[in-house]
C-alpha positions in Angstrom: 16.9 51.3 -27.0 15.4 52.0 -30.2 13.5 54.9 -29.1 15.1 56.7 -26.1 12.7 59.6 -26.2 9.9 57.3 -25.1 11.6 56.5 -21.6 11.9 60.2 -21.3 8.1 60.6 -22.0 7.4 57.6 -19.5 9.4 59.4 -17.0 7.5 62.7 -17.5 4.3 60.9 -17.4 5.1 58.9 -14.1 6.2 62.3 -12.6 2.8 63.8 -13.4 1.0 60.8 -12.0 3.2 61.0 -8.8 2.3 64.7 -8.3 -1.3 64.2 -9.0 -1.3 61.0 -6.5 0.5 63.0 -3.8 -2.1 65.9 -4.2 -4.9 63.5 -3.6 -3.4 61.6 -0.6 -1.4 64.0 1.0 -2.3 67.3 2.9 -0.2 70.3 3.8 0.0 71.9 7.1 1.4 75.3 8.2 2.2 75.9 11.7 3.9 78.9 13.6 6.6 78.3 15.8 8.4 80.6 18.3 12.0 81.4 16.9 13.6 79.6 19.8 11.3 76.4 19.6 11.9 76.2 15.9 15.6 76.6 16.2 16.1 74.0 19.1 13.6 71.7 17.5 15.6 71.8 14.0 19.0 71.5 15.6 17.8 68.3 17.4 16.4 67.1 14.3 19.6 67.6 12.3 21.7 66.1 15.0 19.5 62.7 14.2 19.5 63.3 10.4 15.6 63.8 10.4 13.5 66.4 8.9 10.6 68.2 10.3 8.2 66.4 7.8 9.4 63.0 9.0 9.0 63.8 12.6 5.6 65.5 12.3 4.3 62.6 10.1 5.5 60.0 12.5 3.8 62.1 15.5 0.5 62.5 13.4 0.4 58.7 12.6 0.9 57.7 16.3 -1.9 59.9 17.4 -4.0 58.3 14.7 -2.8 55.0 16.1 -3.9 56.1 19.7 -0.3 55.5 20.9 -0.2 56.3 24.7 3.0 58.2 24.7 1.8 60.8 21.9 -1.9 60.9 23.6 -0.1 61.9 26.9 1.9 64.7 25.0 -1.5 65.9 23.4 -3.3 65.9 27.1 -0.2 67.9 28.1 -0.9 70.4 25.8 -4.7 70.5 26.4 -3.9 71.1 30.0 -1.5 74.0 29.2 -4.0 75.6 26.9 -6.6 75.1 29.7 -4.4 76.7 32.3 -3.7 79.6 30.2 -7.1 80.3 29.4 -8.2 80.1 33.1 -5.2 82.4 33.8 -6.5 84.9 31.3 -10.2 84.6 32.6 -8.9 85.2 36.1 -6.8 88.3 35.2 -9.9 89.6 33.3 -12.0 89.2 36.2 -9.4 91.2 38.4 -9.4 93.9 36.0 -13.4 93.9 36.0 -13.2 94.1 39.7 -10.7 96.9 39.9 -12.8 98.7 37.3 -15.9 98.2 39.2 -14.4 99.4 42.4 -13.0 102.5 40.7 -16.5 103.6 39.8 -17.7 103.4 43.4 -17.6 106.5 45.3 -17.2 105.3 48.8 -18.5 108.8 50.2 -21.8 108.9 48.1 -23.4 106.2 50.2 -24.5 104.4 47.2 -23.3 101.0 46.4 
Protein backbone atom coordinates (compact mmCIF):
# COMPACT_ATOMS: atom_id res chain seq x y z
CA UNK A 1 0.00 0.00 0.00
CA UNK A 2 1.46 3.29 -1.08
CA UNK A 3 -0.22 5.59 1.49
CA UNK A 4 -1.09 3.61 4.68
CA UNK A 5 -2.36 6.75 6.41
CA UNK A 6 -5.24 6.81 3.91
CA UNK A 7 -6.59 3.55 5.31
CA UNK A 8 -6.31 4.96 8.86
CA UNK A 9 -8.24 8.06 7.78
CA UNK A 10 -10.91 5.88 6.20
CA UNK A 11 -11.16 3.81 9.41
CA UNK A 12 -11.58 6.96 11.52
CA UNK A 13 -14.12 8.29 9.06
CA UNK A 14 -16.03 4.97 9.09
CA UNK A 15 -16.14 5.01 12.92
CA UNK A 16 -17.50 8.57 12.93
CA UNK A 17 -20.16 7.58 10.41
CA UNK A 18 -21.06 4.52 12.51
CA UNK A 19 -21.38 6.65 15.68
CA UNK A 20 -23.61 9.10 13.85
CA UNK A 21 -25.70 6.26 12.43
CA UNK A 22 -26.03 4.68 15.90
CA UNK A 23 -27.03 8.06 17.35
CA UNK A 24 -29.72 8.46 14.71
CA UNK A 25 -31.03 4.88 14.79
CA UNK A 26 -30.63 3.71 18.40
CA UNK A 27 -32.37 4.86 21.54
CA UNK A 28 -30.95 4.65 25.04
CA UNK A 29 -33.05 3.38 27.95
CA UNK A 30 -32.28 3.60 31.65
CA UNK A 31 -34.11 1.39 34.12
CA UNK A 32 -33.85 0.77 37.84
CA UNK A 33 -33.93 -2.80 39.11
CA UNK A 34 -33.90 -4.09 42.64
CA UNK A 35 -30.45 -5.44 43.58
CA UNK A 36 -31.64 -9.02 43.82
CA UNK A 37 -33.55 -8.81 40.53
CA UNK A 38 -30.48 -7.37 38.81
CA UNK A 39 -28.09 -9.97 40.21
CA UNK A 40 -30.32 -12.95 39.40
CA UNK A 41 -31.03 -11.60 35.92
CA UNK A 42 -27.35 -10.95 35.27
CA UNK A 43 -26.31 -14.37 36.59
CA UNK A 44 -28.85 -16.14 34.38
CA UNK A 45 -27.75 -14.20 31.31
CA UNK A 46 -24.07 -14.85 32.01
CA UNK A 47 -24.87 -18.56 32.24
CA UNK A 48 -26.12 -18.27 28.65
CA UNK A 49 -23.40 -15.88 27.45
CA UNK A 50 -25.92 -13.10 26.86
CA UNK A 51 -25.87 -9.43 27.76
CA UNK A 52 -28.78 -7.48 29.19
CA UNK A 53 -28.67 -5.37 26.05
CA UNK A 54 -29.19 -8.42 23.84
CA UNK A 55 -32.11 -9.70 25.91
CA UNK A 56 -33.85 -6.33 26.29
CA UNK A 57 -33.41 -5.69 22.56
CA UNK A 58 -34.97 -9.07 21.76
CA UNK A 59 -37.83 -8.53 24.21
CA UNK A 60 -38.60 -5.08 22.81
CA UNK A 61 -38.47 -6.43 19.26
CA UNK A 62 -40.93 -9.21 20.14
CA UNK A 63 -43.30 -6.73 21.77
CA UNK A 64 -43.25 -4.73 18.54
CA UNK A 65 -43.95 -7.93 16.61
CA UNK A 66 -46.97 -8.63 18.86
CA UNK A 67 -45.48 -11.97 19.94
CA UNK A 68 -48.07 -13.55 22.23
CA UNK A 69 -45.47 -14.89 24.69
CA UNK A 70 -44.15 -11.44 25.51
CA UNK A 71 -47.58 -9.82 25.35
CA UNK A 72 -48.61 -12.27 28.08
CA UNK A 73 -45.68 -10.99 30.17
CA UNK A 74 -46.73 -7.40 29.47
CA UNK A 75 -50.30 -8.22 30.57
CA UNK A 76 -48.96 -9.91 33.71
CA UNK A 77 -46.97 -6.76 34.55
CA UNK A 78 -50.08 -4.65 33.91
CA UNK A 79 -52.16 -6.83 36.23
CA UNK A 80 -49.51 -6.67 38.97
CA UNK A 81 -49.39 -2.88 38.67
CA UNK A 82 -53.20 -2.68 38.81
CA UNK A 83 -53.34 -4.93 41.88
CA UNK A 84 -50.76 -2.83 43.68
CA UNK A 85 -52.67 0.35 42.86
CA UNK A 86 -55.91 -1.18 44.17
CA UNK A 87 -54.20 -2.37 47.35
CA UNK A 88 -52.85 1.14 47.90
CA UNK A 89 -56.29 2.66 47.27
CA UNK A 90 -57.91 0.18 49.64
CA UNK A 91 -55.31 0.97 52.34
CA UNK A 92 -55.89 4.71 51.81
CA UNK A 93 -59.64 4.16 52.21
CA UNK A 94 -59.06 2.22 55.44
CA UNK A 95 -56.80 4.98 56.72
CA UNK A 96 -59.42 7.60 55.79
CA UNK A 97 -62.14 5.60 57.55
CA UNK A 98 -60.10 5.27 60.73
CA UNK A 99 -59.26 8.96 60.53
CA UNK A 100 -62.95 9.86 60.18
CA UNK A 101 -63.92 7.58 63.06
CA UNK A 102 -61.26 9.12 65.27
CA UNK A 103 -62.91 12.51 64.81
CA UNK A 104 -66.35 11.29 65.87
CA UNK A 105 -67.25 11.68 69.54
CA UNK A 106 -69.83 8.98 70.32
CA UNK A 107 -70.96 10.90 73.42
CA UNK A 108 -71.74 14.17 71.62
CA UNK A 109 -74.73 12.85 69.71
CA UNK A 110 -73.45 14.53 66.56
CA UNK A 111 -72.57 12.32 63.62
